[in-house]
C-alpha positions as CSV (number, residue, x, y, z in Angstrom):
1,X,26.6,-64.5,32.7
2,X,23.2,-63.0,34.1
3,X,19.8,-64.7,35.2
4,X,17.0,-62.0,36.1
5,X,14.7,-62.5,39.1
6,X,11.0,-62.4,38.7
7,X,8.7,-62.3,41.4
8,X,5.8,-64.1,41.8
9,X,3.6,-61.3,40.1
10,X,6.3,-61.5,37.1
11,X,7.9,-58.4,38.1
12,X,11.2,-57.7,38.0
13,X,13.2,-57.5,41.2
14,X,16.8,-57.9,40.5
15,X,19.6,-60.7,38.5
16,X,21.9,-63.1,39.4
17,X,25.1,-62.5,37.9
18,X,27.8,-65.1,37.6
19,X,31.3,-64.0,37.8
20,X,34.0,-66.7,36.0
21,X,37.6,-66.5,36.2
22,X,39.3,-66.4,32.9
23,X,39.9,-70.8,32.7
24,X,35.9,-70.4,32.7
25,X,36.0,-71.9,36.9
26,X,33.6,-70.2,39.3
27,X,34.9,-67.7,41.3
28,X,31.1,-66.0,42.5
29,X,28.0,-65.6,42.8
30,X,25.9,-62.0,43.3
31,X,22.1,-61.4,43.7
32,X,21.7,-57.6,42.6
33,X,18.2,-57.0,43.8
34,X,16.7,-53.9,41.9
35,X,13.7,-53.9,45.3
36,X,13.4,-51.0,47.9
37,X,14.1,-53.4,50.4
38,X,17.2,-55.5,50.5
39,X,16.0,-59.4,50.4
40,X,16.9,-62.0,53.1
41,X,17.9,-64.8,51.3
42,X,18.4,-65.6,47.9
43,X,15.8,-66.1,45.2
44,X,14.3,-70.1,44.7
45,X,15.2,-71.2,40.9
46,X,11.8,-72.5,39.7
47,X,12.1,-71.4,35.8
48,X,15.4,-69.3,34.7
49,X,16.8,-68.5,31.7
50,X,20.2,-67.5,31.4
51,X,21.3,-65.0,29.0
52,X,25.0,-65.2,27.7
53,X,26.3,-62.0,26.4
54,X,27.7,-62.7,22.9
């Protein structure tokens, strides 16, 4: 599962990746940023749309 992260201007700046084990238990969260500068904090959750691959 992944959630696209956008800055206040609407530009795509990364993704939150949700990793689960075989029983669908949360195993890890990962913030993959697409900007040149590494972020210093995780993005806030204001409006989100989760994408579950089929």
